[in-house]
C-alpha positions as CSV (number, residue, x, y, z in Angstrom):
1,M,0.0,0.0,-0.1
2,T,1.4,3.4,-0.8
3,D,-0.2,7.1,-1.3
4,D,-1.8,5.7,-4.7
5,S,-5.3,6.2,-3.3
6,T,-7.6,8.6,-5.3
7,G,-10.3,10.7,-4.4
8,G,-11.3,14.7,-3.9
9,A,-13.2,16.8,-1.4
10,G,-16.9,17.4,-1.5
11,S,-20.3,16.3,-0.5
12,R,-20.5,12.9,-2.5
13,S,-23.1,10.7,-0.8
14,P,-21.3,7.2,0.2
15,R,-21.8,4.7,-1.8
16,A,-23.0,1.1,-0.7
17,R,-20.8,-1.6,-2.2
18,P,-22.3,-5.2,-1.4
19,P,-19.7,-7.6,0.5
20,R,-17.9,-9.9,-1.9
21,P,-19.0,-13.6,-1.2
22,G,-17.2,-15.0,1.5
23,D,-16.5,-11.8,3.2
24,L,-18.6,-12.7,6.1
25,G,-16.6,-15.8,6.9
26,R,-13.6,-13.8,6.9
27,R,-14.7,-11.2,9.4
28,V,-16.4,-14.0,11.4
29,A,-13.0,-15.7,11.6
30,L,-10.9,-12.7,11.9
31,R,-12.8,-11.4,15.0
32,R,-13.1,-15.5,16.4
33,E,-9.0,-15.4,16.2
34,E,-8.8,-11.8,17.7
35,L,-11.0,-12.9,20.8
36,G,-8.6,-16.0,21.1
37,L,-11.5,-18.1,20.8
38,S,-11.9,-21.8,19.5
39,R,-14.0,-22.6,16.4
40,E,-16.0,-25.4,18.7
41,D,-16.5,-22.5,21.3
42,V,-18.0,-19.9,18.8
43,A,-20.3,-22.7,17.0
44,A,-21.6,-23.9,20.4
45,A,-22.6,-20.9,21.7
46,A,-24.5,-19.6,18.4
47,G,-25.9,-22.8,17.9
48,I,-24.9,-24.2,15.0
49,A,-22.1,-26.9,14.0
50,P,-18.7,-26.6,14.1
51,R,-18.5,-28.0,10.8
52,Y,-21.1,-25.4,9.5
53,L,-18.8,-22.8,10.7
54,Q,-15.4,-23.7,9.2
55,Y,-17.4,-24.0,5.9
56,L,-18.9,-20.4,6.6
57,E,-15.2,-19.3,7.4
58,E,-13.7,-20.7,4.6
59,R,-16.1,-20.8,1.5
60,P,-18.8,-18.2,0.6
61,A,-22.3,-19.6,2.3
62,D,-25.8,-18.3,2.3
63,V,-26.3,-17.5,6.2
64,S,-29.7,-16.8,7.9
65,P,-29.8,-13.4,9.6
66,G,-30.6,-15.2,13.2
67,A,-27.5,-17.2,13.0
68,V,-25.6,-13.7,12.0
69,I,-26.9,-12.1,14.7
70,R,-26.0,-15.0,17.3
71,L,-22.4,-14.8,15.6
72,A,-22.5,-11.1,16.3
73,G,-23.2,-11.7,19.7
74,V,-20.9,-14.0,20.5
75,L,-18.1,-12.6,18.6
76,R,-18.8,-8.9,20.7
77,T,-19.7,-7.0,17.5
78,T,-22.6,-5.9,15.6
79,V,-24.3,-7.3,12.6
80,G,-23.1,-4.5,10.2
81,K,-19.6,-5.0,11.2
82,L,-19.7,-8.8,10.3
83,Y,-21.2,-7.8,7.1
84,G,-18.4,-5.1,6.5
85,G,-20.8,-2.1,6.7
86,G,-18.4,0.4,8.4
87,V,-15.7,-0.9,5.5
88,D,-15.3,2.7,4.3
89,A,-15.8,4.5,7.7
90,P,-12.8,5.7,9.6
91,P,-11.9,3.4,12.9
92,G,-12.9,4.5,16.1
93,T,-16.5,6.0,15.5
94,G,-17.6,3.6,18.8
95,D,-18.2,5.4,21.8
96,A,-15.6,5.2,24.9
97,A,-15.7,2.6,27.2
98,A,-16.8,3.3,30.5
99,H,-13.6,2.7,32.4
100,P,-10.7,2.5,29.9
101,E,-6.8,2.8,31.2
102,L,-4.3,4.1,28.9
103,L,-0.8,2.0,29.3
104,D,2.7,2.7,27.9
105,L,4.0,0.0,25.4
106,G,7.9,-1.1,26.2
107,P,10.1,-1.7,23.4
108,E,9.8,-5.5,23.4
109,E,5.7,-4.8,23.5
110,C,6.3,-2.8,20.2
111,W,8.1,-4.8,18.3
112,D,5.5,-7.6,19.0
113,R,3.0,-5.3,17.8
114,L,5.0,-4.6,14.4
115,G,5.0,-8.1,13.8
116,N,6.7,-9.4,10.5
117,R,4.7,-7.5,8.4
118,G,2.0,-5.5,7.6
119,V,0.5,-2.0,6.8
120,G,1.7,1.3,8.4
121,R,2.4,5.0,8.1
122,V,5.7,6.5,7.0
123,V,5.6,10.1,8.3
124,Q,8.2,12.3,6.7
125,S,8.8,16.4,6.1
126,T,8.1,17.7,2.7
127,P,8.2,21.1,0.8
128,R,4.3,21.1,1.4
129,G,4.6,20.2,5.3
130,P,4.5,16.9,7.2
131,E,2.9,13.9,5.3
132,A,1.8,10.4,6.8
133,L,2.1,7.9,3.7
134,P,1.0,4.4,4.1
135,V,2.6,1.4,2.8
136,N,3.3,-2.2,3.0
137,Y,5.8,-2.8,5.4
138,A,8.2,-5.9,6.5
139,V,10.5,-6.4,9.5
140,V,13.8,-7.9,8.5
141,A,16.9,-8.4,10.8
142,G,15.7,-5.6,12.9
143,A,15.1,-2.7,10.5
144,I,11.5,-1.9,8.9
145,V,11.6,-1.9,5.1
146,Y,9.0,-1.3,2.1
147,R,9.2,-0.9,-1.6
148,T,8.1,2.3,-3.7
149,V,8.6,4.0,-6.9
150,P,11.9,6.2,-7.0
151,G,10.9,9.7,-6.4
152,S,7.5,9.4,-5.4
153,A,6.1,10.5,-2.1
154,P,7.1,7.6,0.0
155,D,10.7,7.8,-1.3
156,P,12.4,9.7,1.6
157,V,15.7,11.3,1.2
158,P,18.7,9.1,2.5
159,G,19.5,9.9,5.8
160,E,16.3,12.0,7.1
161,Q,15.0,11.3,9.9
162,V,11.5,9.5,9.6
163,A,8.7,8.4,11.4
164,F,6.7,4.9,11.1
165,E,3.4,4.5,12.7
166,V,1.1,1.4,13.3
167,D,-2.0,1.0,14.8
168,Q,-4.9,-1.1,15.5
169,V,-8.4,-0.2,16.8
170,D,-11.0,-2.4,18.0
171,D,-14.3,-0.5,17.7
172,A,-16.6,-3.5,19.2
173,L,-14.8,-3.4,22.6
174,S,-13.4,0.5,22.4
175,Q,-10.1,-0.2,23.1
176,G,-6.6,-0.4,20.7
177,W,-2.9,0.6,20.5
178,S,-0.5,2.4,18.4
179,V,3.2,2.1,17.7
180,L,5.4,5.1,17.0
181,V,8.8,4.2,15.5
182,S,11.8,7.1,15.0
183,G,14.7,6.4,12.8
184,T,16.8,6.7,9.5
185,A,15.9,6.2,6.2
186,A,18.1,4.6,3.7
187,H,17.9,3.4,0.2
188,V,18.9,-0.4,-0.2
189,T,21.2,-0.4,-3.6
190,D,23.2,-3.1,-2.9
191,P,22.1,-6.1,-5.4
192,E,23.1,-8.5,-2.9
193,E,20.9,-7.2,-0.2
194,V,18.1,-6.1,-2.4
195,R,18.1,-10.1,-3.4
196,R,18.0,-10.9,0.4
197,L,15.2,-8.7,1.0
198,A,13.2,-9.9,-2.1
199,E,13.7,-13.1,-0.4
200,Q,12.8,-12.7,3.5
201,A,10.1,-9.7,3.4
202,H,7.8,-11.0,0.7
203,I,6.1,-7.6,0.3
204,Q,3.5,-7.5,-2.5
205,P,2.3,-3.6,-2.4
206,W,-1.2,-3.3,-2.4
207,P,-1.7,-1.0,-5.6
208,G,0.5,-3.0,-7.9
209,G,2.7,-1.7,-10.6
210,E,6.6,-2.1,-10.4
211,R,8.3,-0.6,-7.2
212,D,11.7,-1.4,-7.6
213,L,13.3,0.9,-4.7
214,W,13.6,-0.5,-1.3
215,V,14.0,1.6,1.6
216,R,15.3,0.8,5.2
217,I,14.3,2.4,8.4
218,E,16.7,1.7,11.0
219,P,15.1,2.1,14.4
220,E,16.1,4.7,16.9
221,R,13.4,5.1,19.4
222,F,10.0,3.5,20.2
223,T,6.8,4.7,22.0
224,G,3.8,3.0,22.1
225,R,0.6,3.4,24.2
226,R,-2.5,1.2,24.7
227,I,-6.2,1.5,25.4
228,R,-7.2,-1.4,27.8
229,T,-11.1,-1.9,28.9
230,G,-13.0,-3.5,31.2
231,R,-14.6,-5.4,28.6
232,A,-11.5,-6.9,27.2
233,A,-8.9,-9.6,29.1
234,A,-5.9,-8.4,30.6
């Protein structure tokens, strides 16, 4: 993912986009895994067979409204979110929980949340002012790497100080976390290192196209915070 998104200002009405076949099942599986629930536990609580839940998660299926309502209750979310109704809305539109707790994350916890790869934002200075640009990234040998087009917006000046941010928001539980990494950006030009990154990072930028420039960010400082609520397990 890079800054290749399109759009413009104006008062256009949101367009309803029906979910793709199988989206419901993928959202059910993802939410179940986020809560640490087994397929058997969810199926029993929702009153459906485990094999049917497996079929629903792995293939397009025609699910009764009653089953979707029960699944939403078990998964502590809403029917609309399981159907992808908020896919074009910004995260965090839910109300704050009654008793939130704001916690600082240590460096190891920040690394854990970065994971091996994902989507984050590169924050850098430009002639137009600060910009935050989304990219598909990977973590290789203690550095954050991504691919872009030379001279494009996510291509920082080598040696420039940049920030890199990842976060996650759980609207159903009114909780989430964010991690901000500060470091120095560099272009990866050595052919052997480029080959190694191509083998280890497995990055396929979502916008597609040729993105042959590898950028590496060497982390120098981590800050992270987490909002935990009484509705979630510690």
